[in-house]
N, C-alpha and C positions, 0 to 999 in steps of 0.2 A: 672417145674421153669427153668428160663433161666440161662445161665452160669453167665452173669452179676449180676443177681440177687442172686447168691449163693456167687459171691465173695465181693460184697458190705458189707454184715453184718462181714465177716472176717476182712476187712480193718477198720470198725468202732471200731470193738473190740480191734484191734491192736492199733488205735489210742487212745483209751481210756488206755489201759495198758500203752502206752509212757507217756500219761499225767499224769497217777497216779505215774510212776518213776518220772517225772519230780517234782512233788510236794513233794514226800517221800525224795528225794536227797536235796532238797532245806530246807526242814525242819530238816533234820539230815546231816548238813555238814560233822560232824565229825565221823560218824558210818562207820567204816571201812567194817564191815559184810555187811552193806547194800550195799555198792558200789562194792564188790565183787559178790553179788547176782545179782546186776543190770548187770556187765560185763556178768554174765553167760547167762543172758536173752538177752542181745544183741547180743551175739555171736552164739546163738541157732539158729539163722534163718537170712538169708538175709532180708526177710518181717519185721522182728523185727527192723533190722538196718534202713530200708526204713521208717517205721513208726516213728523211733525216731528222724531221719534228717528231716521228715515234721514237726514234732512237735515242735522241737526246731527252725526252720525255722520261723513258725509262732509266737513264742514266742518272736524271735528277732525283727520280724515286729512290734510287739505289744509293745516291749519295746522302740523300736526307734521312735513310733509314741506317747510315752507319754511326759509328760511336761518336764522331764529333758533333753532330746534328747543328752545324753551324749555317747561319743564313747566307746563301750563296747569290751571285748574280748570273743573269744568263740573259741571251739573245732573244727578244720575245718572238714567237712564231710571227706575229704580224710583220715585223720588220723583214723575216724571210720572204714573206710572201709578196711584200711590197716590190722586192727585186722582180718578181715575175709580171707583175701588174704594170709597172712604170712604162710609160709610152714615150718619156723623155730621156734620149739617149744620155745626155750629161748628167742628168740625175740618176739614171740607171748605173751609170759606170761610178759616180761618186758611191752610191748606197753598196754596190757589189763590193768595192775596195774597202769601205768601212766595214761592211759585214766580215770580210776576210781578215782585216786587222783585228777584229774584236773576239772572234770565236776562240782562237787556238789560246791567247792568254786567259781567258775566262775558264777554260777547260783545266789548264794547270794549276791557277789560283784556288780553284775549287779543292785540290787536293793538298796545298801547302801553307796557304794564309791562315793565320790566327785571327788577324783583324784587318777589315777592309772598309773602305767608303767609297759611296756611288758618286754620281755625277754632282758637283755643287755642294757636296756634304763635307764638313770639318768634323771631326772627331776627337776628344781628348780621351787618351787612354793611359791607365795606371797600371806599369807591369807589375810583376810579383817582387821585384827589389824596390819598389817605391819610386822608380822613375816616370817621369811624365811623357808623354808622346803626343803631340797633337799631328794628326793625319790631314794631310790636303786632300781635296778631292781625288776620286779615282786613284786610290793608293792602297798599297797593301804590305802587311809585315808579318813576319813569324819570328818568335822569341824563345830562346832557351836559356833558362837560369841554372846553370850547373855549378857543382863545388869548383871547378877550375877557371870559372869566369861567367860573363853574360854575353851572349851571341845572339843580335838580332839581323836579320835579314830584310833590307828594303826590297821586297819583291818588286813594287812599281811605285811610280809616282815621288811624293815628296813628303817628309815629315820634319818637325821640330822637336827637339829632344831637350829636357830637363833632367840630366843624369843625377842620380843619387850617388853620393860619393862612397868608395869601398875600394881602398888601395891594395886590399888582397884580391880583389877579382874585378878587373879591368872590364869595360863595357866596349863590345867592338861590333862594328856595324859593316854589314856587307852590302855593298851597291854595285851589283853587276861584278866587274871585275876589280872595282876599288874597295878598300879596307879602311875605315877609321876607327881609332882607338882613343878612348877616354878615361878618367879617372871619375871627374864630376866637373860637369860644365853645362853650358847652354849653347846650342847651335842647332843649324838646319842641315840637312842632305837633301839633295834632289838626284834621282838617276836619270841619267841621260845615256842616250846611244854611246856618246864618246867616255863614259865614265860617272863621274859624281861631280855635282856642284856642291860646295860646303861655304856657309857662312858662319861665323862664329861670333856670339853676343857675350859670352862671358867663358873665361878660362881659356884651356889649350887643347888642340887635338893634334894627334898625328895621322896623316893621310897616306897610304900606300895605294900607288896608281898602277895601273896595268904596266907590263913591260915596254909597251910600244910608245908609251907617254913619257915625255922628258920634261923636268925630272920626274923619277919614278916614286919620289918620297919627298913630303913636304909637311913641315910643322906650322900650324896656324894659332894664333892667339887672338883675344878679342878685338874686334874691329877688323879681321881681316876676312878675305874670302877666296875661294877657289874655283876656278872654271878652266874648262880642257877646251881649246879650240879645234878647228877642223884640220890643223896642220899637226895635231897630235904634241900639242905643248901644254902643259900645266901653266896657268897664269894667275900669279898672286894678285888680288886686288884688296881695295880698302872699302869698308862699308860700315855706315853707322850701326852700332849695336842695335838701337832700338828700330832699325831696318831691316833687321836679320827675321825673316819669315813674315813679312808683312801682309802675306796671302791669309794670314789668320783673321785679318781686319776685312778683307774681301777686296784688296786691290795689289795691283803689280806696279812697282816701281823701276822702270826700265832706264839703262844708262848705256847707251851706244851697243845695242844689241839688233840682229837682225830681225826683219818682220817675220820671219819664219820662226824665230825663239819666241817672240811675243805671242804667235798664234798657240804654240805649244803651252804657253802658260796659261791662254784663255781656254784651250780646249776642254780641260777637265771641269770647267764650270758650265759647259755648254750641254744643254739637254738633247743632245743630237749628233751631228757629225760636221767636222769644219776639214774639207779638202783643200789643199795649198797646191797651186798650179803655177808653174813659172819658177826656173832656176835662179832668176835676179832677186826673188824675195829673200833667197838665203845669204845673197850679199850686201842688199841695202840694209843701213844701218839706221836705228830710230831710239829716239829717248822719249820720256814722257811716263804719265801716271795713268793706269786704265783700271776702270771699273770692274772687278771679275764677277762681281755679283749681278752684273747686266752685261752678258757676254756679247749681245747683239749692239748694245750701244758702245762697247769697246772695240767691236770690229767697224763700226761707223767711224770712230775716232780715227783709227787707222786710215780709212778710205779718204777723210777730209784733209788729213795732214800730210799723207804721203802717197796720194796719187795712186791707189790701188782700188780695184773693184772686187766688191763682194755678189755674188750672184746666188740668189735663193732658189736654190734647186728644188726645194720642197719646204714645207714647213719646219721640218729639221734637217735639212742639210744646207749648208753654206759652203759655195766654193770660191776661195780667195784667189785672184789672178792679178797679174800686172798688166 
């Protein structure tokens, strides 16, 4: 048997393995254990990385040739190669985790999003019904304008809405397991792991929360906000209407939030990866104003005022630790 005949079956097998990972990650985008297993497979051999790059290249070509022809984002092959070349254990771990977090949602959004934004990008989108949507960085939405109503899914990130009034067709927003219904108003919604954070600048909204949140329904008017805490409680707060969605101006105004929450607000603006290490960072509360348009400066402000460290693991990886 020739050398070429021996190699070809191996390539076919690796291609099948890569395709299987592609399907699994797309089917289970929230499975952290699956992502870590994928990272182990990817990093175990340069041949695995090469097979993955080829599989994703073909997948992107097929997506681009489809009917939507939308601009999509992807993990650059250079980032994947960096995980194999890294000699710094700390940086290697951060890169591998960041890659695992990013791959599956990217695949899913390719198929479902109508509008997306990249890192540090803010976009104004006008929907079919005339409503205006400001998309925060690293955000995605899908919108259906039907006879029975207007339905928008906040697939990722955060958005500010100025909804065109139409009493016959309510405007509904789905953000994870939370649902927000309005007629005509201006407000912001941020999708979180616990549900959705909402701030109202004008008008009134009805928020239906997951069943494990107490209370599971809340009405908000101008100058009111809603957040869900780690204990599963929906907390009503006050916010100045002119401070709703101030990220549109490139700043974050933080009032008694955890350091981890502040980093979550900085992360979409940073052209790289920010990894948080240390459970205490989820407990320590801070207040202040942070410049989102200069993420490294915002991180430095945290270190100066709140006794945390930022490790520059690489030019595009920051590790925040206590």
